[in-house]
KESELO-199950 format. One line per 3 residues: their letters; for each residue x, y, z of C-alpha. Coordinates in steps of 0.02 Angstrom, whole numbers, plus 50000, padded with zeros to 5 digits. Example, Ala and Ser with C-alpha at 12.3 -4.5 7.8 and 13.67 -1.06 7.14 Angstrom:
as = 50615 49775 50390 ~ 50684 49947 50357
// end
This chain:
xxx = 53829 53815 36685 ~ 53964 53822 36817 ~ 53998 53651 36897
xxx = 54030 53621 37081 ~ 54205 53566 37133 ~ 54238 53381 37176
xxx = 54267 53328 37351 ~ 54455 53298 37305 ~ 54482 53475 37231
xxx = 54386 53554 37378 ~ 54491 53462 37503 ~ 54651 53505 37409
xxx = 54613 53685 37414 ~ 54578 53685 37600 ~ 54737 53586 37639
xxx = 54840 53712 37538 ~ 54758 53859 37625 ~ 54792 53780 37797
xxx = 54979 53750 37750 ~ 54997 53932 37696 ~ 54923 53984 37863
xxx = 55044 53872 37961 ~ 55194 53935 37867 ~ 55140 54116 37885
xxx = 55128 54095 38069 ~ 55292 54000 38093 ~ 55412 54091 37978
xxx = 55454 54267 37937 ~ 55404 54348 37774 ~ 55516 54298 37630
xxx = 55547 54123 37691 ~ 55551 53999 37540 ~ 55421 53882 37621
xxx = 55298 54027 37626 ~ 55318 54057 37442 ~ 55308 53869 37403
xxx = 55145 53852 37498 ~ 55069 54005 37421 ~ 55113 53942 37246
xxx = 55029 53776 37284 ~ 54875 53870 37356 ~ 54870 53977 37193
xxx = 54872 53820 37088 ~ 54731 53742 37186 ~ 54628 53899 37160
xxx = 54660 53898 36978 ~ 54597 53720 36958 ~ 54429 53774 37037
xxx = 54424 53929 36930 ~ 54425 53823 36774 ~ 54249 53765 36816
xxx = 54179 53929 36890 ~ 54222 54113 36886 ~ 54223 54127 37077
xxx = 54229 54009 37225 ~ 54162 54031 37403 ~ 54227 53952 37563
xxx = 54107 53956 37708 ~ 54110 53892 37887 ~ 53946 53805 37930
xxx = 53942 53722 38093 ~ 54088 53595 38103 ~ 54099 53591 37913
xxx = 54191 53693 37780 ~ 54091 53720 37627 ~ 54177 53751 37460
xxx = 54040 53812 37343 ~ 53914 53667 37364 ~ 54034 53539 37430
xxx = 54049 53504 37619 ~ 54221 53453 37690 ~ 54230 53388 37866
xxx = 54343 53482 37985 ~ 54485 53352 37991 ~ 54632 53364 38111
xxx = 54727 53459 37972 ~ 54591 53587 37949 ~ 54538 53616 38127
xxx = 54676 53750 38158 ~ 54620 53840 37999 ~ 54434 53840 38053
xxx = 54476 53899 38224 ~ 54590 54035 38166 ~ 54462 54098 38037
xxx = 54326 54102 38173 ~ 54443 54192 38298 ~ 54466 54338 38176
xxx = 54283 54344 38125 ~ 54295 54268 37948 ~ 54163 54142 37901
xxx = 54153 54164 37715 ~ 54292 54188 37591 ~ 54255 54234 37406
xxx = 54392 54221 37277 ~ 54359 54276 37097 ~ 54440 54217 36938
xxx = 54588 54326 36894 ~ 54657 54340 37073 ~ 54840 54389 37075
xxx = 54980 54299 37172 ~ 55006 54461 37273 ~ 54818 54459 37325
xxx = 54832 54279 37385 ~ 54991 54326 37483 ~ 54901 54477 37559
xxx = 54753 54371 37609 ~ 54858 54233 37686 ~ 54967 54360 37781
xxx = 54811 54437 37855 ~ 54737 54276 37916 ~ 54904 54223 37994
xxx = 54941 54391 38077 ~ 54772 54472 38119 ~ 54736 54493 38306
xxx = 54621 54367 38386 ~ 54470 54475 38384 ~ 54303 54436 38294
xxx = 54306 54619 38231 ~ 54473 54593 38142 ~ 54389 54548 37982
xxx = 54322 54727 37969 ~ 54501 54785 37940 ~ 54531 54664 37792
xxx = 54620 54763 37657 ~ 54519 54796 37497 ~ 54570 54675 37360
xxx = 54499 54663 37183 ~ 54470 54475 37182 ~ 54462 54423 37369
xxx = 54322 54469 37493 ~ 54288 54403 37671 ~ 54131 54411 37774
xxx = 54012 54325 37889 ~ 53897 54178 37856 ~ 53731 54267 37894
xxx = 53632 54105 37909 ~ 53736 53958 37964 ~ 53592 53833 37956
xxx = 53419 53818 37879 ~ 53296 53843 38024 ~ 53117 53895 37984
xxx = 52987 53962 38104 ~ 53093 54049 38235 ~ 53087 54237 38272
xxx = 53275 54243 38291 ~ 53297 54171 38117 ~ 53179 54300 38044
xxx = 53274 54436 38132 ~ 53428 54374 38044 ~ 53342 54381 37877
xxx = 53277 54557 37920 ~ 53456 54618 37958 ~ 53524 54534 37803
xxx = 53390 54628 37696 ~ 53420 54794 37787 ~ 53605 54786 37763
xxx = 53577 54744 37580 ~ 53471 54901 37555 ~ 53611 55006 37630
xxx = 53736 54923 37519 ~ 53627 54957 37369 ~ 53631 55144 37413
xxx = 53825 55137 37426 ~ 53832 55056 37252 ~ 53715 55184 37180
xxx = 53809 55331 37252 ~ 53974 55266 37188 ~ 53901 55241 37017
xxx = 53832 55416 37021 ~ 53995 55503 37081 ~ 54123 55399 36984
xxx = 54018 55319 36840 ~ 54071 55149 36915 ~ 53970 55057 37043
xxx = 54068 54985 37190 ~ 54090 54806 37127 ~ 54167 54745 37293
xxx = 54016 54802 37395 ~ 53899 54730 37266 ~ 53980 54560 37251
xxx = 53995 54547 37440 ~ 53809 54588 37461 ~ 53759 54466 37328
xxx = 53862 54329 37407 ~ 53757 54344 37565 ~ 53594 54352 37476
xxx = 53635 54206 37364 ~ 53678 54100 37520 ~ 53513 54146 37598
xxx = 53416 54107 37437 ~ 53494 53938 37431 ~ 53450 53902 37610
xxx = 53276 53969 37631 ~ 53218 54074 37476 ~ 53035 54074 37541
xxx = 53076 54177 37696 ~ 53194 54296 37601 ~ 53063 54323 37464
xxx = 52936 54362 37601 ~ 53049 54510 37655 ~ 53042 54587 37479
xxx = 52856 54627 37508 ~ 52893 54733 37665 ~ 52825 54910 37651
xxx = 52928 54982 37792 ~ 53075 55031 37683 ~ 53051 55203 37610
xxx = 53175 55221 37463 ~ 53103 55129 37317 ~ 53259 55143 37208
xxx = 53372 55040 37333 ~ 53235 54917 37393 ~ 53194 54885 37208
xxx = 53377 54846 37171 ~ 53379 54721 37315 ~ 53211 54646 37276
xxx = 53247 54617 37092 ~ 53412 54531 37141 ~ 53324 54417 37265
xxx = 53182 54376 37149 ~ 53297 54338 37005 ~ 53402 54222 37107
xxx = 53247 54135 37178 ~ 53187 54097 37004 ~ 53360 54041 36950
xxx = 53378 53927 37103 ~ 53208 53850 37066 ~ 53277 53809 36890
xxx = 53427 53718 36970 ~ 53556 53861 36952 ~ 53675 53873 37095
xxx = 53852 53920 37150 ~ 53941 54056 37057 ~ 53818 54066 36915
xxx = 53680 54103 37042 ~ 53779 54249 37106 ~ 53808 54313 36932
xxx = 53619 54311 36903 ~ 53596 54404 37071 ~ 53721 54534 37028
xxx = 53646 54562 36858 ~ 53471 54588 36943 ~ 53549 54706 37069
xxx = 53628 54817 36931 ~ 53489 54808 36803 ~ 53441 54990 36827
xxx = 53610 55064 36863 ~ 53604 55169 36705 ~ 53475 55275 36792
xxx = 53614 55363 36885 ~ 53632 55466 36724 ~ 53446 55502 36711
xxx = 53399 55679 36774 ~ 53325 55670 36946 ~ 53172 55772 36888
xxx = 53121 55635 36771 ~ 53158 55497 36891 ~ 53054 55572 37029
xxx = 52919 55651 36921 ~ 52750 55605 37004 ~ 52650 55622 36843
xxx = 52663 55527 36682 ~ 52816 55568 36576 ~ 52804 55665 36416
xxx = 52863 55580 36256 ~ 53026 55677 36262 ~ 53052 55631 36441
xxx = 53014 55452 36411 ~ 53145 55454 36274 ~ 53272 55514 36395
xxx = 53215 55382 36526 ~ 53238 55239 36401 ~ 53421 55285 36380
xxx = 53456 55201 36550 ~ 53467 55029 36476 ~ 53612 55083 36357
xxx = 53690 55189 36492 ~ 53685 55045 36613 ~ 53767 54924 36493
xxx = 53905 55054 36460 ~ 53938 55084 36645 ~ 53947 54903 36682
xxx = 54057 54858 36532 ~ 54187 54984 36597 ~ 54177 54926 36778
xxx = 54317 54805 36828 ~ 54269 54639 36913 ~ 54087 54645 36848
xxx = 54040 54483 36758 ~ 53991 54496 36572 ~ 53813 54444 36614
xxx = 53772 54605 36703 ~ 53790 54729 36555 ~ 53689 54605 36446
xxx = 53547 54609 36572 ~ 53556 54799 36592 ~ 53546 54819 36407
xxx = 53406 54689 36374 ~ 53292 54698 36526 ~ 53160 54808 36438
xxx = 53161 54705 36276 ~ 53017 54581 36252 ~ 53008 54418 36162
xxx = 52892 54493 36030 ~ 53019 54621 35980 ~ 52931 54763 36077
xxx = 53018 54864 36214 ~ 53178 54960 36206 ~ 53308 54995 36150
xxx = 53199 54996 35988 ~ 53337 54953 35867 ~ 53400 54802 35968
xxx = 53283 54664 35915 ~ 53338 54494 35972 ~ 53288 54316 35910
xxx = 53302 54263 36090 ~ 53346 54342 36261 ~ 53468 54286 36383
xxx = 53388 54177 36522 ~ 53453 54299 36656 ~ 53366 54441 36559
xxx = 53201 54349 36552 ~ 53206 54310 36744 ~ 53261 54489 36789
xxx = 53118 54560 36679 ~ 52990 54459 36768 ~ 53058 54509 36938
xxx = 53075 54694 36880 ~ 52891 54704 36824 ~ 52825 54611 36970
xxx = 52912 54715 37104 ~ 52875 54881 37014 ~ 52688 54841 37001
xxx = 52668 54781 37179 ~ 52754 54938 37248 ~ 52655 55089 37306
xxx = 52727 55249 37233 ~ 52674 55433 37222 ~ 52614 55406 37043
xxx = 52558 55225 37048 ~ 52446 55115 37165 ~ 52510 54946 37209
xxx = 52429 54798 37123 ~ 52389 54627 37194 ~ 52487 54477 37130
xxx = 52346 54403 37029 ~ 52329 54568 36933 ~ 52518 54573 36902
xxx = 52522 54394 36839 ~ 52380 54437 36719 ~ 52475 54580 36643
xxx = 52621 54465 36613 ~ 52509 54345 36524 ~ 52429 54474 36409
xxx = 52440 54475 36223 ~ 52441 54284 36219 ~ 52612 54281 36304
xxx = 52709 54366 36166 ~ 52805 54482 36285 ~ 52860 54361 36424
xxx = 52907 54177 36412 ~ 52748 54096 36477 ~ 52841 53946 36545
xxx = 52943 54056 36655 ~ 52791 54162 36709 ~ 52700 53997 36759
xxx = 52848 53945 36858 ~ 52861 54120 36941 ~ 52673 54109 36986
xxx = 52708 53942 37069 ~ 52857 54015 37160 ~ 52766 54172 37231
xxx = 52588 54112 37231 ~ 52438 54225 37203 ~ 52449 54264 37387
xxx = 52639 54271 37424 ~ 52710 54193 37582 ~ 52711 54315 37727
xxx = 52553 54409 37666 ~ 52416 54445 37797 ~ 52243 54407 37726
xxx = 52068 54410 37777 ~ 51963 54249 37757 ~ 51781 54237 37714
xxx = 51750 54185 37893 ~ 51813 54351 37957 ~ 51975 54279 38024
xxx = 52144 54351 37988 ~ 52285 54233 37934 ~ 52467 54236 37874
xxx = 52504 54142 37709 ~ 52630 54006 37750 ~ 52650 53913 37586
xxx = 52572 53921 37414 ~ 52487 53778 37333 ~ 52532 53765 37151
xxx = 52379 53664 37092 ~ 52260 53795 37165 ~ 52356 53958 37202
xxx = 52205 54040 37267 ~ 52192 53921 37416 ~ 52364 53922 37504
xxx = 52416 53852 37669 ~ 52377 53984 37798 ~ 52402 54015 37985
xxx = 52249 54090 38073 ~ 52308 54218 38201 ~ 52147 54323 38232
xxx = 51977 54247 38260 ~ 51813 54307 38184 ~ 51782 54419 38333
xxx = 51946 54514 38303 ~ 52037 54432 38452 ~ 52218 54366 38436
xxx = 52233 54178 38451 ~ 52353 54114 38579 ~ 52395 53964 38482
xxx = 52382 54003 38295 ~ 52296 53866 38191 ~ 52365 53803 38024
xxx = 52239 53772 37888 ~ 52261 53702 37712 ~ 52129 53801 37615
xxx = 52138 53686 37468 ~ 52088 53535 37576 ~ 51923 53617 37621
xxx = 51876 53660 37441 ~ 51751 53510 37440 ~ 51640 53607 37560
xxx = 51577 53713 37412 ~ 51506 53880 37463 ~ 51547 53847 37646
xxx = 51733 53829 37611 ~ 51837 53973 37683 ~ 51923 54075 37552
xxx = 52036 54228 37549 ~ 51936 54390 37533 ~ 52076 54519 37524
xxx = 52254 54556 37581 ~ 52265 54660 37741 ~ 52400 54790 37783
xxx = 52489 54724 37939 ~ 52521 54900 38004 ~ 52332 54929 38014
xxx = 52305 54786 38134 ~ 52473 54786 38224 ~ 52532 54616 38168
xxx = 52703 54566 38112 ~ 52668 54419 37992 ~ 52849 54376 37968
xxx = 52870 54335 38151 ~ 52736 54200 38129 ~ 52817 54110 37984
// end
């Protein structure tokens, strides 16, 4: 597992970055001091890349974060922080394998770009360096503005997924830069507030299943990984693998992908080829981590040897594969499509437990059930009292009785001050205890449950 940098190595990196910025602003290109500072910056980056395949520098409030390590904005770093904010850069991702010329191009851009927050949009495309915004600078739960930021992050990710798909279809190579930039933002959000981001994956307002499925599987894979203690660059690799798990379907005929009826045996044989095609596409795509083609190849294999590719039995599966497979099945079964009704979470979890758990790792399924709950956070539900409520938090010991926020009374009237209820605390009332009767489509009653989280 990748390890976080130490405070000393994180601060050294930032000092070298600040020194490179100063020399780039004070001296003309070719000055020996610029080359000296860039060389020292490259060595500081190499030290961090020994522990992780990529590193992320983010501006959060008055602090600079290097992966998981906060570094206070000292007098030496204040000009660097100010400069990055002036040109609209709040996050920098540098991948292992970065060339000296890329570091020089990045440093020159930071030193010379005009003082405009839109300048970051003109950052030149580099194979191993990406810049962007910090989508959520702090963890704030329960505010409409915060959920709006999550919605925008999710909607942007869906658009990026379409770009990635189109590039894979046209060039047989997905756009790895777009993918990694998108996953950087999602991983950051998952680390800060995975509950709210997971709630967005249940939205029904996005029409294109292919692209929302890519984003949802990425989010749900990272949410599981984060709950297992995986973070930093390895968390992003899990997210990228989840995002790309179905990329081989760009080679599947559209008539088969979009067929509303059940596939014939011959058509299903063609469909199954996507796991091999995906692995081949990702193996030949530069700057895609080795984990991605492994997950693309394995994500339809099962622990009991079933699944496909049929000839690829494994004594064990990669952890990322197992988490991605759970996310894939869960999101596919809960999605309404022309040839399939959507299933409630309890039904989906029951499917994952069938055959005595020989297909999925039951320890991971149990953890996933605790993570999403039988009634996932953000769901609008009807109570046995006739009231409508939003699920706020699952309760692992009794997943059928979550924490809810009542928003409509039994007479069908909106409540001015919603009331929070822990359903599990009322279980002692026996038959009189309120329970969840059914999920409710928010569009049918004109309620946005996410704004109430």
